[in-house]
N, C-alpha and C positions, 0 to 999 in steps of 0.2 A: 503493499500499499504506499501511495507517494504521499499520502496528505498528514502531515503530523499534527494531531488532533491536540496533543500535549504540550505544543510549543509555546502557547501563549500563557504567560503568567497570570495568576488570578482568575482564570475561564475554566470551567466546568462544561466538557463536550459529552453528549450521548448522541452515536451517529451508527447509521446502519443503512448499507444497500444492498437488496438481493436481486436476484433474478426471479421474476416471479412464476415463472414455469417449472425451472430445474431446481429453485432453492440454492443455487449457487451464490456464496457472498461475494460482494464485491470489495466492500470495506466493512470494518467493524471497529467501533472505540466505545468503550463502556456502554453496551446499548441497553443494560439493564438499569441504568441510572436514570433515577426520576427527577425532572428538572421543572421548573416554572417554564409553562409553554404560551404565557400569553393566551392569544386568541385560537391558536391549534384546536383547544379543547370543543370549538362550536361544532365541530365536525360530528360529536356524539349527540347533539342538538338536534342537526339537520337529519342524523339517521334514525333517530327516536321517531321523529315526525313521519319521515317515511315507512317504519316499521306500521306506525298507525294507519297509514294511507293502505298497506298492504292489507292490514287486517280489518280493513272497512269501517273502522270507526271514526276516521277522520279523512276528509276531501283537501286536495290542495285548493279547491275553489272555495272552501271558507274564509270568512274576511275576519281579519283581525285589527281592532282599533287601537292605535297606539294610544298610551295613557301618558300624561304630561310628566310623572315620575320616571317614565321609561325612556325620556328624550336624554338623547347623550350624543354630542358632538365629536369632533376630531374622525375616527375611524368611521367611514360609510357617507352614504348619501342621503338617506331619510330625512336628517335633520335640517336640510337644505328645502325639503320639499313642502309643498301645502298640503298635500294629500295625507291625512291621517289614518285613512282605512285601506289596507291593501290585501288582496288575497293572500293564502299562505304559502301559497307557490312564490308570488313576488317578494313576500318577506324573506323567504329561504334564500332566494336568487341574490337579494341583497347583500347577504351572510357570505354566498359564496363568492360573490365577484368581489366586495369592497369589504368585507370583514364587519359590516354594519353594526354598531354597538346597540342603537336604537332598535332595530329590528331583531337583534340577539335578545334583548330586555324583554320585548314584546313578545317573540315564541317562547321564551323561557317561562313565561307567566302562563300563556296558552296550554303549552304542552306538560308544564310543571319541572322545575329544576330536580326536586326529589325524584321524579319519574326518569329524568335522564340519566341521573347518577347511577339508580338501580338497574336502569338497561346497560349502561356502560359495564358494570360490573358482572351482570348476567351474561354478557358476551365474552367475559373472561379477560377482559382489561382492567385487572387488580390494580396497577400502579399508573392509572391514567384516569382523567375524570374534566368534568367541566363545573369548578368548585362553587361559582357565584355567578351572579348577572354582573353585568358592568356598572361599578360604581365609582364616583370620583366627587369629592375626597373619599377615601375609604374609611366608613364610620367603625369608632372602637366596636371591637368583637367580629367583624367582618372577615371572612377570609384574606389573607394577605395574597393570594394568587387566584387570577382569574380561572387557570387551568393549569394541570401538571401532566407529565407523561414522560415514559422511555422512548429510546429512539425503537426499540424492540416492539413494543405494543403498537407504536404508529406504523411502521412497517407491515406488520400483521394486519391492521385496519385496509391499510391500502392493497395488499395481496386479497385479502378475502373480498374485497370491493371489485378489485378488477376482474376476479374469477366468479363473480356473483353469488356467492357463498350465503348470505343473511338476507339479502333483500331480494324482491320479484325483478323480472329482467328490466321491467320498465321503471321500477323506483332506482335500481343501479345505474341505468343509464341517465335517470335526472340528477343523481346526486353528482355523477362525473359530471354533468353538463354544468351545473352550478359552480363546482370547483374548477371547472375548465375554462369559468370566465375570470378566474381570479386575476386581479391586476397587479399583483406584488410579485415581480420578478427579479427581484434585489438580491437574493441570496443563493442559494445553490441553482436555481432556473436561471440564475443570470448568465450562466456559461453555455446557454443553448442559442442566446441572442434573438430571442422571439420577440413579435410584436405583442407589449402586455396589453394591449387593447383586443387583440383577435389572434389567440393562439390555440384555439380549439381545432381539431383536426390536423390533419399533417402540415409542417412548414418545414421544408430542407430536409424530408425525412424524419422528422420531430413531432412527436405529438404528446402533450405535458397536461396534466392538470395537477394543482397543488394548494395547501392552504398553508399560510405562515403566520407567525406570530411575533408582535414587536411590542417590546417597551423600551425603557431607557437601559435595562440590565438584561436584555433577553432579544435572541435572534433565534429563530427556529422556523424549520421550511419542512414539511413533507409531502409527497406525492408519487405520482407515478409519471415515467419518462417512456415512450414507446418509439420504436422505429417499425417499419412493416415486419420485421422477422423477430423482435425480442421485445421484452417489457420489464422493466427494472421498477422496483418499490424502492422507495429512499426516506430517510429521516434524518436531520441534521440539526441539533439542540444547543442553544450555548447561552449557558447563564453565568454572570458575572456580579461581584459586588458593587454597591454605589461607589463612585469617586475613583474607579478604575476607568481608564480611557481604554477600552478595548473594541470599539465598534468598527474601527477601520481593518483591524486584523482579524476579528470575527468574519466580517464580509470577504474577507482576500481569502480565507480558509474555506469559507463556505463555497465560493467559486471554484476553487482548486478542488472541491469535491464533486461539483458538476462537471467539471474538467475530465475527471476520474471516470465517472459515469459516461462521458462524451466517447474516451478512449476505450472503454470496455464494450460500447455498443458500436463500434468501429466507424465514428463518425469524423470527420477533419477537425483538427484543432480549431476553435473559434479563433 
């Protein structure tokens, strides 16, 4: 492995990349280490929603009304929009595309945060979870992390999604479509030089969907990279202490991880 995830002082990494179909590892570094993953845990909320759709207990055409307490700015678009009522499909699409915080809070209330947490554990992701809704400032007693996970759990999630093992075929396609609209290609995905606004389906023999998490002390990226002949599931998570100036070094290592995947897939260097 050419990526030295232990080279940055004060930064903890959990990283894993696996060929979806053969199970062969491309790289691995402390894959079982649980770290703060910021917004990545929103994938478990989307998965639970689609599980209920498959069970017939909920429809993506149902509408949700955003409450004032659920308004959050920064990550997302809904806080800029006038419309307070959206279909559950649109709410989830905002989460997949722009990690929308207001949409996350609304959907977590509709589906139930406890339900999402129980669902996550029932699927076997014992070291991962969506810990809370998005709050700022954090009130006393609230969880200190929005989500947490290990690279091993996230790669397992990606592989099971890619192989259609937990959801119906239509819901599997829907989840991948939502995540395929993700606009943050600043981390591992930066190595593929894709259009951040339109990269679903093949571009230069690369098809990618991913979910990222970002706060001042975290960078996290997990997803699926495909060529016409191979599929790779990856997760690279980085966490460091406040006051440590690690962002540039972390992003450089994450891009290097993406370059490692490129090389393994037989793609020309970016």
